[in-house]
Residue, then its C-alpha position, 0 to 999 in steps of 0.5 A: m481692681q482697687v477703688s477708694v471709698k468714702v463712706a457716710a454711715g447712718a445716712k437717710k438715703e443710700a447712694v453710690e456716687a462715682l468720683p474721678n480716679k476710681r473713687f466713690k462716695i457711698s451713703v448707707k443707712a446702716k450704723p457703723e456698729q458690728g460691721a453693719a455699715n461695712a457689709r452694706v457697702v460691700e453689697l452696694v459696691a457689688k451691685h454697682f459693678k455687677v459682681p457677686q458679693k464674695k468678689v468684693r472685699i475691704i482691704k484697708g479701713h475696716k474701722t474708718p470712713t475711708k476704705i480701699l476695696e478690692i473688686g475681683e472678676r465675675 
């Protein structure tokens, strides 16, 4: 399954907000430096969908706030 994600890095609180049409707004405390925010996004999405982290990967948008993630089966 693919989902579209809008990331707010450097936020005060971490949150995963589901939007219509397989879209999510994710806030992470990590700064967008050296992949820290991307790593935290993967962790939060894996936890939200209850799958291992290795089943979640960023397909598009490694360096932008808008990303497309692939979520595999358990």
